Steps between C-alpha positions, in 0.01 A plus 500: 500500500359203310157457338347396835602829662772328702822685574800266525761570768810322637482179702430502872798409711508147642407601855197698388392222262530241780319725747208555262487129418481406866236767570262351242536781248525260205233536232424139408184592308685694230511336160831481318815590686475514877488850653484662841159638603472865406849500353606523140865414538645220286708238671822368352577133550798267476516129438790307652584183305717203592375239253717480187200378296304813595800719410513326160125559453543871579787531252351285223130587522504840677245354741493507879301213645591252768572152364370340821215273389405415860387863556340533154776746399433742788770766458630702797614863489628751753508880493840488669825529306747312717861616458643148516385142452551401863253761619246395237532133595456573872214752472307290245586163664623359169627139518773575242700821467364706207723533195301774325272795572249632246366852538385751575169393348197732519189348656286595202694248290479217753122474522295396800669396821324180605677495836503851648808644674613312805812463707696195391488236774817332630589188299802297385692622807463868404320770702281638220337836566523629143187626330370267227194452281414258220308461175408224258525747209785484249715811461633557149821702485599739227827447319693549180402249229732445206334401171826381345609275657170436670526521879522719809804727529403658828 
């Protein structure tokens, strides 16, 4: 139990999360990380990445943020851990097959979700249907910093 009296429990399964999303159970008025109404369960997210520049940014700066200037760095996440890249590309309608997956990442570290959960629409010749949400917030990752020589080891 944290200082707000919230008990943290495991993630909802994808079907239940999708069902609650579609039944308007999303609490969009909550400040900070998005939560389900009346629920105190954290959600774990994944980011699928196909842009080598974003991979480099994650490794070099320990920062997750879309490099897409046309969307003002809107960064998409999903609560679904896809077992292979083909499934991720199809469910999330990604134009390029992802090369990396980051996560699981707890929602309390991500910040506010500016686009609430939705089913990914078909695009780029893929059916979509995966659950996705997005934020403009930067996510800073933890890692192992070496003081000598100066740089990230992990």
